[in-house]
C-alpha positions in Angstrom: 14.7 64.4 76.8 13.8 65.4 80.4 12.1 62.5 82.2 9.7 65.1 84.3 6.5 64.8 82.6 4.2 61.7 82.1 4.7 62.7 78.3 8.6 62.4 78.1 8.0 58.9 80.2 5.7 57.7 77.9 7.7 58.5 75.0 11.2 56.9 76.5 9.2 53.2 77.2 7.9 53.5 73.8 11.8 53.2 72.5 13.3 51.1 75.2 11.1 48.2 74.0 10.6 48.6 71.0 7.6 50.5 69.7 8.4 54.0 67.8 8.8 53.5 63.7 8.6 56.8 62.7 8.1 60.0 64.4 7.2 63.5 62.7 8.9 65.1 65.8 12.6 66.0 63.9 14.4 65.4 67.4 16.3 62.4 68.0 15.8 62.5 71.7 11.2 63.3 70.5 12.1 66.7 72.7 10.0 68.4 70.7 6.4 66.1 71.4 7.3 65.9 74.6 7.4 69.8 75.6 4.2 70.6 73.0 2.4 68.3 75.7 0.5 70.7 78.0 1.3 70.5 81.2 3.5 67.1 80.7 0.3 65.2 80.1 -0.5 64.0 76.3 -3.4 63.3 74.7 -3.3 60.8 71.8 -5.9 58.4 69.5 -5.4 55.5 67.2 -8.4 54.7 65.4 -9.6 51.0 64.3 -12.5 50.8 61.6 -14.4 48.1 62.1 -13.9 46.0 58.9 -14.6 43.1 61.1 -16.4 42.2 64.4 -12.9 41.7 66.2 -9.9 43.1 66.3 -6.4 40.7 65.8 -2.8 40.0 66.9 -2.2 42.8 64.1 -3.8 45.8 66.2 -2.2 44.6 69.3 0.8 47.2 69.0 -1.1 50.2 68.3 -3.4 48.7 71.9 -0.4 48.2 74.3 1.0 51.8 73.2 -2.5 53.2 74.4 -2.3 51.6 77.5 0.9 52.5 78.1 0.3 55.9 76.8 -2.5 56.2 80.0 -0.5 54.2 82.4 2.1 56.5 81.9 -0.5 59.1 83.0 -1.8 60.6 80.0 -4.7 60.4 78.6 -6.0 57.6 75.0 -9.0 58.1 73.0 -9.8 55.2 70.7 -11.9 56.2 67.4 -13.7 53.9 66.1 -14.6 54.5 62.6 -17.9 54.3 62.0 -18.0 57.3 59.2 -14.5 55.8 57.7 -15.6 52.6 57.8 -18.6 53.1 54.7 -15.4 54.1 53.0 -12.6 51.4 53.7 -8.9 52.2 53.4 -6.9 51.7 50.7 -3.5 51.7 52.4 -0.9 48.7 50.7 -4.2 46.9 49.2 -4.8 45.8 45.3 -8.6 46.0 45.9 -11.2 47.6 47.2 -13.0 46.5 50.7 -16.2 45.4 50.2 -18.5 48.0 51.4 -20.3 47.2 54.7 -24.3 48.7 55.4 -24.6 50.1 58.5 -25.9 47.3 60.0 -23.1 45.7 59.8 -20.6 48.7 61.1 -22.6 49.2 64.1 -22.5 45.5 64.6 -19.5 45.3 64.0 -18.3 48.3 66.2 -20.4 46.9 68.7 -17.3 44.1 69.5 -14.6 46.2 68.5 -15.5 48.3 71.8 -15.5 44.6 74.0 -11.8 44.2 74.0 -10.4 48.2 74.8 -12.1 47.8 78.4 -9.2 45.0 79.5 -6.5 47.5 78.2 -7.2 50.8 79.4 -10.3 52.2 82.5 -12.7 54.4 80.8 -13.9 57.4 82.8 -14.4 61.4 83.2 -10.9 61.7 84.8 -8.1 63.7 83.1 -6.4 60.5 82.0 -9.2 58.2 82.0 -9.9 56.8 78.2 -12.3 57.9 75.9 -13.7 56.5 72.9 -15.3 58.2 70.4 -16.7 57.3 66.9 -15.7 59.2 63.8 -19.7 59.2 62.5 -20.6 61.8 65.1 -19.0 64.5 62.9 -18.5 62.6 59.1 -22.2 61.4 58.7 -23.6 65.0 59.3 -20.8 66.8 56.9 -22.2 69.0 54.0 -20.3 68.1 50.9 -19.5 71.2 49.1 -18.9 73.5 52.2 -16.2 70.1 52.7 -14.7 70.4 49.7 -14.2 74.5 50.1 -13.0 74.0 53.4 -10.9 71.0 54.3 -10.3 69.5 50.6 -8.7 72.7 49.2 -5.4 72.0 51.3 -4.9 68.7 49.7 -3.3 68.4 46.1 -3.9 65.5 43.8 0.1 65.2 43.2 1.0 65.1 46.5 -2.1 62.2 47.1 -0.8 60.1 44.3 2.8 61.2 46.0 2.3 58.4 48.7 3.7 54.4 48.9 0.0 53.4 49.5 -1.2 54.5 45.9 1.8 54.5 44.2 1.9 50.4 44.5 -1.9 50.5 43.6 -1.1 52.6 40.5 1.9 50.9 39.5 -0.1 47.3 39.7 -2.1 48.5 37.4 -5.1 48.1 40.6 -7.9 50.4 40.2 -8.6 52.8 43.0 -12.2 54.4 42.8 -12.8 58.4 43.7 -14.8 56.4 47.0 -11.3 55.3 48.2 -10.0 57.9 47.5 -11.4 60.1 49.5 -10.3 58.6 52.8 -7.2 60.0 53.7 -8.7 63.4 53.5 -11.3 61.8 56.4 -9.1 60.3 58.0 -6.6 64.2 58.1 -9.7 65.2 58.9 -10.1 63.2 62.4 -6.9 64.4 63.9 -8.1 67.9 63.3 -12.3 66.9 64.9 -10.4 65.4 67.8 -7.5 68.6 68.3 -10.2 70.7 68.5 -12.3 68.6 70.8 -10.1 67.1 73.1 -7.2 68.8 72.8 -5.6 65.8 70.6 -1.9 66.4 70.0 -0.8 62.4 68.8 -1.7 60.6 66.5 -0.6 56.6 66.4 -0.8 53.7 64.2 0.8 51.4 62.6 3.6 52.1 60.2 1.0 51.9 56.9 -0.3 55.2 57.9 2.2 57.2 58.0 1.0 58.6 55.1 -2.6 59.2 56.1 -0.9 60.5 60.2 0.6 63.3 57.7 -2.1 64.4 55.6 -3.3 65.1 59.1 -1.0 67.6 60.7 -0.3 69.3 57.6 -4.3 69.9 57.6 -4.3 71.0 60.5 -0.6 73.3 60.2 -3.0 75.0 56.7 -6.1 75.3 58.6 -6.1 76.7 62.4 -1.6 76.7 62.4 -2.1 73.8 64.9 1.0 72.0 65.9 0.2 68.4 65.4 2.2 65.3 65.5 2.6 61.3 64.4 4.1 58.0 65.9 3.7 54.8 63.6 5.2 51.2 65.2 6.7 49.2 62.9 5.0 46.3 60.9 6.1 43.3 63.3 7.0 40.1 61.0 8.0 36.4 62.8 11.4 35.4 63.0 11.2 33.5 60.1 9.7 36.7 58.6 5.8 35.7 58.1 3.4 38.9 59.5 2.8 38.6 63.1 -0.7 37.1 64.0 -1.5 35.0 60.4 -1.6 31.5 61.1 -3.1 28.5 59.5 -6.2 29.2 60.8 -6.5 32.7 60.6 -6.2 35.8 61.7 -5.5 35.9 65.9 -8.6 37.0 67.0 -9.1 39.6 70.3 -12.5 38.2 71.2 -13.3 35.4 73.1 -16.2 34.5 71.0 -13.8 35.2 68.0 -10.6 32.7 69.5 -11.0 30.9 73.4 -8.9 32.0 76.1 -7.4 28.7 75.3 -5.9 28.9 71.4 -4.8 32.9 72.5 -2.6 31.3 74.7 -1.8 28.2 72.8 -0.5 30.8 69.9 2.1 33.0 72.3 3.3 29.9 73.9 4.1 28.7 70.5 6.3 31.8 69.6 9.6 30.9 67.9 12.7 31.0 70.0 14.1 34.0 68.1 10.9 35.9 68.8 10.3 35.7 72.9 12.6 38.4 74.2 10.7 40.8 71.7 7.5 40.2 72.6 8.1 40.1 75.9 8.6 43.4 75.4 6.0 44.2 73.2 3.2 42.4 74.2 3.6 42.4 78.2 4.4 44.8 80.8 7.5 43.0 82.6 10.3 44.7 83.6 13.3 44.9 81.6 15.4 43.3 83.6 13.2 40.5 84.1 12.3 40.0 80.2 16.9 40.2 80.0 16.5 36.7 81.8 14.3 35.4 79.7 15.2 35.4 76.4 18.8 34.8 77.5 17.6 31.0 78.4 18.6 28.3 75.6 17.4 24.9 74.8 14.3 23.3 76.5 14.3 26.3 79.0 13.4 28.8 76.4 9.6 27.2 77.3 9.7 29.1 80.3 9.3 31.9 78.4 7.2 31.4 76.5 5.0 30.1 79.2 5.3 33.3 80.5 4.7 35.6 77.5 1.4 33.0 76.9 0.3 33.3 80.6 1.2 37.5 80.5 -0.7 38.1 76.7 -3.7 36.4 77.8 -3.8 37.7 81.1 -3.8 41.4 79.6 -6.6 40.4 76.8 -8.8 38.1 78.8 -8.4 38.4 82.1 -6.0 36.9 85.4 -8.5 33.9 85.5 -8.7 32.9 82.3 -4.9 33.1 81.7 -4.8 30.1 84.3 -7.0 28.5 83.4 -5.8 28.0 79.7 -1.9 27.8 81.1 -3.2 24.9 83.8 -5.0 23.1 81.0 -2.1 23.3 78.3 -0.5 21.7 81.0 -2.6 18.6 81.5 -5.6 18.5 78.8 -6.3 15.1 79.5 -7.6 16.0 83.1 -11.2 15.3 83.9 -12.8 18.3 83.4 -10.2 20.2 82.4 -10.7 23.6 82.0 -9.7 26.2 78.8 -9.5 23.4 76.4 -11.9 24.4 73.0 -15.1 22.4 73.4 -16.5 21.4 70.0 -20.1 19.1 70.0 -20.3 16.3 67.8 -23.3 14.6 67.5 -23.6 10.4 67.2 -25.2 9.9 63.5 -23.6 6.3 63.7 -24.0 3.4 66.6 -20.3 2.9 66.6 -19.7 6.5 67.8 -18.1 8.9 64.8 -15.0 8.2 62.9 -11.9 9.7 63.9 -11.2 11.6 60.4 -14.5 13.0 60.9 -13.9 14.4 63.8 -10.3 15.8 63.4 -11.9 17.9 59.9 -14.3 18.7 62.7 -12.8 20.3 65.6 -10.2 21.5 63.2 -7.3 19.8 63.6 -6.8 18.9 59.8 -7.9 20.7 56.9 -9.0 18.0 54.9 -9.8 14.2 55.8 -6.6 13.2 53.3 -4.8 15.1 56.0 -6.3 13.6 58.7 -5.1 9.9 57.4 -2.2 11.4 56.6 -2.0 12.2 60.5 -3.2 9.2 62.3 -1.0 6.6 59.7 2.0 9.4 60.8 1.1 8.9 65.0 0.6 12.8 65.3 -3.3 12.1 66.2 -4.1 11.5 69.6 -7.0 10.2 72.0 -6.9 11.6 75.9 -3.3 11.6 74.8 -3.0 8.0 73.4 -1.6 7.9 70.1 -3.7 6.4 67.5 -2.7 4.9 64.3 -5.7 3.2 62.8 -7.2 5.1 60.2 -10.4 3.6 61.0 -11.1 4.3 64.6 -14.2 6.3 65.7 -14.6 8.6 68.7 -17.7 7.1 71.3 -17.2 8.8 74.0 -16.4 12.4 75.1 -12.8 12.8 75.0 -10.0 14.9 74.3 -8.2 14.5 70.5 -5.1 16.2 69.5 -3.5 16.9 66.2 0.3 16.6 68.0 1.5 17.4 70.9 0.4 21.1 71.2 -3.3 21.7 69.7 -5.9 20.3 71.9 -9.8 20.2 71.8 -12.7 18.5 73.7 -15.0 17.3 71.3 -17.9 16.2 73.2 -20.6 13.7 71.2 -24.3 14.1 72.1 -26.7 11.5 71.1 
């Protein structure tokens, strides 16, 4: 694959940094896709359904792929699934997604839009990112004409062969007719974006491969268009857990769903074996610098984790928040230290708030029993000092800690 085009540069970076899982281009070097881009500039999209008010770390591979697309002189499209959210993607799920009303979908979509401005530049320029909502064309479709024009290109035989559908059937979990239509609508999205924006490539997670292939086939059958699909790998940590899943739930990208400090801490707690891979995927550091960092051993690997946490937080929340989070993590007990998550508790007793209750309220322990165990084992700290008395009470604003990495500033009010 030559490197004299923006498309070729983008595809080279995806390969070098570990983003590439599958591509519909039969050429091993993806030269067919690069050559198909008009003038060497590639327009590609990723779709995000509005099932929640924030995206989470599991979406970051696709977001970073869009960012690299723009950085290499290509044009990214962010598709908000205002229309497809009304159906719900059944891919690799055992149950139907909860039905959301129009108001909730609109509120969720507004929450999703906030994060993309951190990663991409939107505007009217030739490589500026574009944000669209598929409700603009899906909501107005006439059912019978759509079935005649689009539905006739899909066979039940082929749809049943897709892994996501087959798994649902094998587990004897119902797949509604509503959900069955999802793959048709997503395929139509790709065709519509190719018409409206000359979009050539759809990207997504590995669970979207079947849906992406449907879009490629539909465009070929309806208009003899050649479109392409590309997926990123399903990420698991070195210990085998799904990327972004924690004991406290999803690692959200919006600051009002997860504070920049907690976001920084998530990356700081990366397993040693994952540091190099995550630096390649979730930062823009040069590969030679990443190679140096991932060679660090023992206590020195913490330097690489701090770099990973700060760089990932900078991209998501900005340089100022990243610096505050790093400073707070380095000295969380400094008076007025910035970046720590804060919880306000009302003092209901003259002697303060029981430490056991405070640990639970701060989300540092799941139950009072767990809080008592933490105190007995010496893992509870107030302003950095261990507390071993289960009857202890919090009498003033202080930093409450579970172990040495999880901290919350508790503010007491009368």
